N, C-alpha and C positions, 0 to 999 in steps of 0.2 A: 455509574455513567462517566466517572472521571477517566477510567481506562479507555472508554470508547472515544472520548475527546482527544486523548493522547494518541490513539490509533489513527483517527482522522487527521490529526496534525502531522503524524508521521507520513501518512499517505500523501498528503499535500506537499510535504517537504521533499518527498522522494520523486516528485514529478517525473515527467517523461524521460525516455532514454534516447534511442537513435532517432529517434524522436528528438527533441519534441516536434511533433507534427500535428497539425489540425486533424482531428479525427481519431487520435489515439484514445482508446476507450478500454476500461476494465470494469468488470462487475464482480463484486465479492458477496458471498453469502456466509452467514455465520450466526453466532449467538453470544449473548451476554447472560451470565448467571450472577445475580446479586441478591444477597439476603434471602436465599431460597426461591427467588423468582427467576424465571428464564424468559428472555426476550429474543426474538429473531432479529437479525440485522441483514439488511441489504444495502450495499454501498456501490454506487455507480460513479465513476470519475471519467470525465471526458475533456479533452482539449477542444474547445469549440471555435476558437478564433485566435488570430495573431494580431496584436495591437502594435503596429509599427512605430507609432508615436512614443510608446512606452517601452519598446523593444521587449515585449512580454507576451505571454500566452494566457488567454482567458481559459481558466480551468473551472468547469462546472462540477460540483459535487452534490449528488443527490443521495441522502441517507434516509433510511427507514428503520426505525427501532420500535419494535412492538406495534407496528402498524402506523406510527406517526412519522410523516415524511417532512424533511427539510431540504431545501435546495439553496445552494450558495454559489456565487460566481466570484472568482478572484483573479486578478491579473498577477501572474507570477513572472518576475523578471527572467528573461531567457538565460542569463548567467547563473541563475540559481538552480537550473535543471540539470540533472545528470545526463551525460551522453551515453549512448549505447557502449562506446568503448570503455567508459569508466565502469559500467556494470560488468561487462565481460572481463575486465581486468580484476575486479573484485572477486569474481567467481574463479578465475584462473589462479589468483593468488590468495584464495580464501584462507588457507591455514596461516599464511604470513600476516593476515589481517585479523587473526584471532577466531576464525570460524572453522567450520567443518564442511567439506564438500559432500554432496549427496545427489540423489536424483529424487524428484518429486513428481508424482502423477496426481493431477487434480482434474476436475471436470473440464477445465480449459485446455488440458493437454499434459504432455510429459516434458519436464525441464531439468537441465543440469542446474543445480542450485548451490548456494552457500548458506549454511545455517549459522546465523549470528545470534548470540545471546546478549541481552542488554538488561541492566538493572539500574534503577535510580535509588535503590535502598528500600523502597516500598513496593515497587512493581517490578516483577521479573518477566521478561518477554523473550520469545524465540521467534525470530524473523527468518522466513525462508525466502531468500532473494534470488530472483531469476531474471533472465533477459526478456523482460516484458515491460510495457509502459508502466511507469510508477514503481517498478522493481519488486513489488511484493507478490509472491505466489501464495504464501500462507503466513498467518501470524497467530500466535497464541500468547496471551498475557494473563498473569495472576498477581493480584495485589495482596498485601498482608491482611487486609480486611475481608479476604475471601472472594472478591470480585474477579471473575474470569471472563475473558473475551477471546473468541476464536473466529477467524475468518479464513475463507478459502476462495481462490480465484475460480470463478465459474465461466467467465467469458472474457476474451481479449480480442480487440481489433486494432490493427496498426494503421495510423493515419497516412496521409499523402504529403 
């Protein structure tokens, strides 16, 4: 479950792009394999409100792992959210940023993407980054203890 927590943290930190806009929404479906057990994952992330007093966006994250659902709301400062221009620049300059350009077709559509590998020494991850809210089109991680996590973008809506 540690890798899943890291994954949710990454998704939250990647927040919205041309965005951020109220109504930005993504839905991911995937699985976790741990100690011979397989669990399904559904993660839905949506910007539900803008808090002018805090200059931040309220991001609701609904995660379901193995049928257990958890819903959280967090106000993310607007300055911590990537702009669409930043994501497009990352994709355009993917190789200079240590990645590999590619195309990805997932249930939510076809995207030009940047494949970025990341390792913290115990967990190795491959992120497929595209021009969508929250930036992630697909993610695969494997830890040294054999825990694997995989998610794929199923649905995307752009806010107003």
